[in-house]
C-alpha positions as CSV (number, residue, x, y, z in Angstrom):
1,X,1.2,-28.1,-18.6
2,X,1.8,-28.5,-14.5
3,X,-0.6,-25.9,-12.8
4,X,0.4,-24.1,-9.5
5,X,-1.6,-22.9,-6.6
6,X,-1.1,-20.9,-3.6
7,X,-2.6,-20.8,-0.3
8,X,-2.3,-17.6,2.1
9,X,-3.5,-18.2,5.6
10,X,-3.3,-21.4,5.6
11,X,-4.0,-23.8,8.1
12,X,-6.1,-26.9,9.3
13,X,-9.7,-26.0,8.2
14,X,-10.9,-24.6,4.6
15,X,-7.5,-24.2,3.0
16,X,-5.9,-27.1,4.3
17,X,-9.1,-28.9,2.6
18,X,-8.6,-26.9,-0.4
19,X,-5.2,-27.3,-0.9
20,X,-5.7,-31.4,-1.0
21,X,-8.7,-30.9,-3.3
22,X,-5.9,-28.9,-5.7
23,X,-3.2,-31.4,-5.3
24,X,-5.9,-34.1,-6.2
25,X,-6.7,-32.6,-9.1
26,X,-2.7,-32.2,-10.3
27,X,-1.9,-29.1,-9.0
28,X,1.2,-28.0,-7.0
29,X,0.6,-26.4,-4.2
30,X,2.3,-23.7,-1.9
31,X,1.4,-23.0,1.5
32,X,2.1,-19.7,3.3
33,X,1.7,-18.2,6.8
34,X,2.8,-16.8,9.9
35,X,4.0,-20.4,11.0
36,X,5.1,-22.5,8.6
37,X,5.6,-25.6,11.3
38,X,2.0,-26.5,11.7
39,X,1.7,-26.8,8.0
40,X,4.7,-29.7,8.1
41,X,2.0,-32.6,7.4
42,X,-0.4,-31.8,5.4
43,X,2.9,-30.1,3.1
44,X,4.5,-33.7,3.1
45,X,1.0,-35.2,2.3
46,X,0.5,-33.5,-0.9
47,X,4.1,-32.6,-1.4
48,X,3.5,-29.0,-1.3
49,X,6.2,-26.2,-0.7
50,X,5.8,-23.9,2.8
51,X,6.7,-20.4,3.0
52,X,6.5,-18.2,6.0
53,X,4.5,-14.8,5.1
54,X,3.6,-11.9,7.4
55,X,0.7,-10.3,5.0
56,X,0.4,-7.4,7.7
57,X,4.2,-6.2,6.3
58,X,4.6,-5.3,2.7
59,X,8.1,-6.4,2.5
60,X,7.1,-10.0,3.8
61,X,4.6,-10.2,0.9
62,X,7.1,-9.1,-1.4
63,X,9.8,-11.9,0.0
64,X,7.1,-14.7,-0.6
65,X,6.1,-14.0,-3.9
66,X,9.4,-13.7,-5.1
67,X,10.0,-17.7,-3.5
68,X,6.7,-18.3,-5.7
69,X,8.7,-16.9,-8.7
70,X,11.6,-18.8,-8.2
71,X,9.6,-22.6,-7.4
72,X,6.4,-22.1,-10.5
73,X,6.9,-20.5,-13.3
74,X,3.0,-20.1,-13.6
75,X,0.3,-18.8,-10.6
76,X,-2.8,-20.2,-11.8
77,X,-4.7,-20.1,-8.6
78,X,-4.6,-18.0,-5.3
79,X,-6.6,-18.3,-2.1
80,X,-6.6,-15.8,0.4
81,X,-7.4,-16.7,3.8
82,X,-5.8,-15.2,6.3
83,X,-8.4,-13.2,8.9
84,X,-8.2,-11.0,12.3
85,X,-10.2,-10.2,15.1
86,X,-10.1,-8.5,18.2
87,X,-13.2,-9.5,20.2
88,X,-14.9,-6.9,22.6
89,X,-17.4,-3.6,23.1
90,X,-16.1,-1.0,21.4
91,X,-15.4,1.2,24.6
92,X,-12.9,-1.7,25.1
93,X,-10.7,-2.6,22.3
94,X,-7.2,-1.9,22.3
95,X,-6.6,0.1,19.3
96,X,-3.3,-2.0,18.2
97,X,-4.9,-5.0,18.7
98,X,-7.8,-3.7,16.2
99,X,-5.3,-2.6,13.9
100,X,-3.5,-5.8,13.3
101,X,-7.0,-7.1,12.2
102,X,-7.9,-5.1,10.2
103,X,-4.3,-5.1,8.6
104,X,-4.2,-8.9,8.3
105,X,-8.2,-9.4,6.7
106,X,-8.4,-6.2,4.3
107,X,-4.8,-4.7,3.5
108,X,-3.0,-8.1,3.6
109,X,-5.7,-9.1,1.3
110,X,-4.8,-5.9,-1.1
111,X,-1.1,-7.0,-1.1
112,X,-1.8,-10.1,-1.9
113,X,-4.0,-9.6,-4.6
114,X,-1.7,-7.0,-6.2
115,X,1.0,-9.1,-6.5
116,X,-1.2,-12.2,-8.0
117,X,-2.5,-10.3,-10.7
118,X,0.3,-8.7,-11.7
119,X,1.6,-12.2,-12.6
120,X,-1.6,-13.4,-13.9
121,X,-2.1,-10.3,-16.2
122,X,1.0,-11.1,-17.7
123,X,0.0,-15.1,-18.1
124,X,-2.9,-13.9,-19.2
125,X,-4.7,-16.1,-16.8
126,X,-5.9,-17.0,-13.1
127,X,-8.2,-17.4,-10.7
128,X,-8.1,-15.0,-7.4
129,X,-10.0,-16.5,-4.5
130,X,-11.3,-14.8,-1.1
131,X,-12.8,-16.2,2.2
132,X,-15.2,-14.3,3.5
133,X,-17.8,-14.9,6.2
134,X,-20.9,-13.8,8.2
135,X,-19.4,-11.0,9.2
136,X,-18.6,-10.2,5.5
137,X,-22.4,-8.8,4.9
138,X,-23.6,-8.6,8.6
139,X,-21.7,-7.0,11.9
140,X,-22.3,-8.4,15.0
141,X,-22.0,-6.9,18.5
142,X,-18.7,-7.3,20.3
143,X,-17.1,-8.2,16.8
144,X,-16.6,-4.8,14.9
145,X,-12.9,-5.7,14.2
146,X,-14.3,-8.6,11.9
147,X,-16.4,-6.9,10.8
148,X,-14.8,-4.1,9.5
149,X,-12.0,-6.3,7.7
150,X,-14.0,-8.5,6.5
151,X,-16.5,-6.0,4.9
152,X,-13.3,-4.4,3.3
153,X,-12.2,-7.4,1.8
154,X,-15.3,-8.2,0.1
155,X,-15.5,-4.6,-1.4
156,X,-12.3,-5.5,-3.0
157,X,-13.2,-8.7,-4.1
158,X,-16.0,-6.6,-5.9
159,X,-14.3,-4.2,-7.0
160,X,-11.5,-6.6,-8.7
161,X,-14.0,-8.9,-10.1
162,X,-15.2,-6.0,-12.1
163,X,-11.7,-4.8,-13.2
164,X,-10.0,-8.6,-13.5
165,X,-12.6,-10.5,-15.6
166,X,-12.9,-8.8,-18.5
167,X,-9.0,-10.0,-18.4
168,X,-9.5,-13.4,-17.9
169,X,-9.0,-13.3,-14.5
170,X,-11.7,-14.9,-12.3
171,X,-12.2,-13.3,-9.0
172,X,-14.5,-15.0,-6.6
173,X,-15.5,-14.3,-2.9
174,X,-16.9,-17.0,-0.4
175,X,-19.5,-16.2,2.4
176,X,-18.6,-19.0,4.6
177,X,-22.2,-18.4,6.7
178,X,-22.0,-21.0,9.5
179,X,-19.6,-22.4,12.2
180,X,-17.1,-24.9,10.7
181,X,-16.1,-28.1,11.8
182,X,-12.6,-28.7,13.5
183,X,-11.8,-31.6,15.7
184,X,-9.0,-29.7,17.9
185,X,-12.0,-27.3,19.1
186,X,-14.6,-30.1,19.9
187,X,-16.5,-28.7,16.9
188,X,-17.6,-32.3,14.9
189,X,-21.1,-33.6,13.6
190,X,-22.8,-36.0,15.3
191,X,-25.5,-38.3,15.0
192,X,-27.9,-36.1,17.0
193,X,-26.9,-32.8,15.1
194,X,-26.0,-34.2,11.7
195,X,-24.3,-31.5,9.7
196,X,-24.6,-28.8,12.0
197,X,-21.0,-27.5,11.2
198,X,-19.6,-26.9,7.9
199,X,-17.3,-29.5,6.6
200,X,-14.1,-28.1,5.4
201,X,-13.9,-30.6,3.0
202,X,-17.7,-30.0,1.8
203,X,-16.2,-26.2,1.3
204,X,-13.1,-27.1,-0.6
205,X,-15.7,-29.0,-3.1
206,X,-17.6,-25.7,-3.9
207,X,-14.4,-23.8,-4.1
208,X,-13.3,-26.4,-6.7
209,X,-16.6,-25.9,-9.0
210,X,-16.4,-22.2,-8.6
211,X,-12.7,-22.9,-10.0
212,X,-13.9,-25.2,-13.2
213,X,-16.7,-22.4,-14.3
214,X,-16.8,-22.3,-17.3
215,X,-16.0,-18.5,-18.4
216,X,-19.5,-17.5,-19.7
217,X,-20.9,-18.2,-16.6
218,X,-17.9,-17.4,-13.7
219,X,-19.5,-16.8,-10.1
220,X,-17.8,-13.9,-8.1
221,X,-19.8,-14.7,-5.0
222,X,-21.0,-17.6,-3.2
223,X,-22.8,-18.2,0.0
224,X,-22.5,-21.7,2.2
225,X,-24.1,-22.3,5.1
226,X,-25.4,-25.5,7.1
227,X,-28.6,-26.5,6.2
228,X,-29.8,-26.3,9.6
229,X,-28.6,-22.6,9.7
230,X,-31.7,-20.2,10.0
231,X,-31.9,-17.4,7.8
């Protein structure tokens, strides 16, 4: 039986690596983002469907899931990977930009989770994953909006894990506690600094390991950090 996965907030890093890993494992994948043009090379490579979605608007999330229903007869895995931030001293932050950042990181996670869970409850199984960050567990100076959004998303994940895992829906939150390699931004590992950055494909291996856990020993949260990171 074909397995199906939806990645919301898809891009070129962690989500792309997870999408490739899912496709290699036999999943049919749908990739959702506000800009679908950037997804075309990956979508073509893994034969994925692209979906336009702005997670800050309930109507957009509704439309995305309506398209998912037209394409997939089950929804086995959903990853919420979207996030927003507005950097700067709190006295100088633009309130509307902070509001948007919070809507993306936390309210968007709720909207996507609600739709996903309704389908997973009906089918009797599923996996719902959330990508977190260092800011999920510790706030940094001049990064208050990111911390607020990520703290809220982690709270959502923890609450849903307690509610839904007894109903055969695996909820997991991933704390990405370190910088992620990205060639476009010049963040690459070198011989001089091996494994300074978390490699997206390495992160995806952990996502897949959690996905394939026996339900007698499910993980609700895992923290990933490069070996050179100081605690």
